[in-house]
C-alpha positions in Angstrom: 7.9 -6.4 37.3 5.2 -8.9 36.4 5.6 -12.4 37.9 3.4 -15.2 36.4 3.3 -18.3 38.6 2.4 -21.8 37.4 0.3 -22.5 40.4 0.2 -26.3 40.7 3.8 -26.6 39.5 4.9 -24.4 42.4 2.7 -26.2 44.9 4.1 -29.6 43.9 7.7 -28.4 44.1 7.4 -27.1 47.7 7.2 -29.6 50.5 5.1 -27.2 52.7 2.6 -26.6 49.9 2.5 -30.2 48.9 1.4 -31.2 52.4 -1.5 -28.8 52.2 -2.5 -30.0 48.8 -2.7 -33.6 50.1 -5.7 -32.5 52.2 -7.5 -30.9 49.2 -6.7 -29.0 46.0 -8.4 -26.0 47.5 -6.3 -26.1 50.6 -3.1 -26.3 48.5 -4.2 -23.2 46.5 -5.1 -21.3 49.7 -1.7 -22.2 51.2 0.0 -20.9 48.1 -1.9 -17.6 48.3 -1.2 -17.3 52.1 2.5 -17.6 51.2 2.4 -15.1 48.3 0.3 -12.3 49.8 2.9 -11.1 52.3 5.6 -11.4 49.6 3.5 -9.2 47.2 2.9 -6.6 50.0 6.6 -6.6 50.8 7.9 -6.4 47.2 5.1 -4.7 45.3 5.4 -6.8 42.2 2.4 -7.6 40.1 1.6 -11.3 40.7 -0.6 -13.6 38.5 -1.1 -17.2 39.6 -2.4 -19.6 36.9 -4.2 -22.9 37.8 -5.4 -25.7 35.5 -9.1 -25.9 35.1 -9.0 -28.0 31.9 -10.3 -31.3 33.3 -13.3 -30.2 35.3 -13.4 -26.4 35.2 -15.7 -23.9 33.6 -16.2 -23.5 29.9 -14.8 -20.0 30.2 -11.5 -18.8 31.7 -12.2 -17.7 35.2 -10.5 -14.8 37.0 -10.3 -14.0 40.7 -8.3 -11.6 42.9 -7.1 -12.2 46.5 -4.8 -9.9 48.4 -3.8 -8.0 45.3 -2.9 -11.2 43.4 -4.6 -12.0 40.1 -5.7 -15.6 39.9 -6.6 -17.3 36.6 -8.2 -20.7 36.1 -7.8 -22.1 32.5 -11.1 -23.0 30.8 -12.1 -26.6 30.3 -10.0 -28.2 27.6 -7.1 -25.6 28.0 -4.1 -26.2 30.2 -2.5 -23.6 32.4 0.6 -23.9 30.2 -1.3 -22.4 27.3 -2.6 -19.5 29.4 0.9 -18.8 30.7 2.3 -18.8 27.1 -0.5 -16.4 26.0 0.3 -14.0 28.9 4.0 -14.2 28.2 3.4 -13.3 24.5 1.3 -10.3 25.5 3.5 -9.0 28.3 5.0 -5.6 27.5 7.4 -5.1 30.4 9.7 -7.1 32.7 8.3 -10.6 32.9 9.4 -13.4 35.2 7.7 -16.8 35.0 7.9 -19.2 37.9 7.8 -22.8 36.6 9.9 -25.9 36.4 8.2 -26.9 33.1 10.9 -26.8 30.3 8.4 -26.3 27.5 7.0 -23.2 29.2 10.5 -22.0 30.1 11.8 -22.2 26.6 8.8 -20.4 25.2 9.1 -17.6 27.8 12.8 -17.1 27.1 12.0 -16.8 23.4 9.5 -14.1 24.3 12.2 -12.2 26.2 11.1 -13.2 29.7 13.0 -14.8 32.5 12.3 -18.2 34.0 12.8 -19.0 37.7 12.5 -22.6 38.8 9.7 -23.2 41.3 12.0 -24.5 44.1 14.2 -21.4 43.8 11.2 -19.0 43.9 9.7 -20.9 46.9 13.0 -20.4 48.8 13.0 -16.7 47.9 9.4 -16.2 49.1 10.1 -18.1 52.3 13.1 -15.8 52.9 15.7 -18.6 52.5 17.8 -17.3 49.6 20.2 -20.2 49.6 23.8 -19.8 48.3 25.2 -16.6 46.9 24.8 -16.1 43.1 28.6 -16.5 42.8 28.3 -20.1 44.0 28.7 -22.8 41.4 28.4 -26.4 42.4 30.9 -27.4 39.8 33.6 -25.2 41.2 32.7 -25.7 44.9 33.4 -22.0 45.4 31.2 -19.7 47.3 32.3 -16.4 45.8 34.9 -15.5 48.4 38.6 -15.1 47.8 40.7 -18.0 48.9 43.9 -17.6 50.8 46.9 -19.7 50.0 48.2 -22.2 52.5 51.1 -21.1 54.7 54.5 -21.9 53.0 53.0 -22.1 49.5 53.1 -19.4 46.9 49.7 -18.2 45.8 48.5 -19.8 42.6 45.6 -17.5 42.1 45.6 -16.2 38.5 45.8 -12.5 38.0 43.9 -10.6 35.3 40.3 -10.0 34.5 37.8 -12.4 36.0 35.5 -14.4 33.8 32.5 -12.4 32.9 29.1 -14.1 32.9 27.3 -14.4 29.6 24.6 -11.7 28.9 21.9 -14.3 29.5 23.4 -15.2 33.0 23.8 -11.5 33.9 20.2 -10.7 32.9 18.9 -13.7 34.9 20.9 -12.7 38.0 19.7 -9.1 37.7 16.1 -10.2 37.7 16.6 -12.8 40.4 18.0 -10.1 42.7 14.8 -8.0 42.2 12.7 -10.9 43.4 
């Protein structure tokens, strides 16, 4: 599985990383890498982190590697969004993009990839997986069977359960692999 991460987007969606970024941009980037390196070692996924270099960066796209993680800085005049889209277009196997940017998300989904919101991925990396996938805020259910109150007949419907859409099933399948 190849995970492409919108670096500054993830930093700004995580309170812990945001605090580090307030010191300097470099400290924010280093804090992100310190968080990702143990995750990569534990899971073995291919990770690529993309940062913006379009305002004051080099005239050429710069590449670096730290702890087995590929780091890309977009060239001056090009946003990280464009680099992520280009990588998503070229990807030949399971692709997951971590971003909260809708434009990137829509593009990646059209290319057949999966998008995971930055706060969700930050929680996964930190080891805090949050509610079970069966949880839906609208229903207030947590995926467990409910028992009827004493003295009342059960009103639970019988028959086949509602099946998630193919898109939801694919998303959950990839999310579990993270």
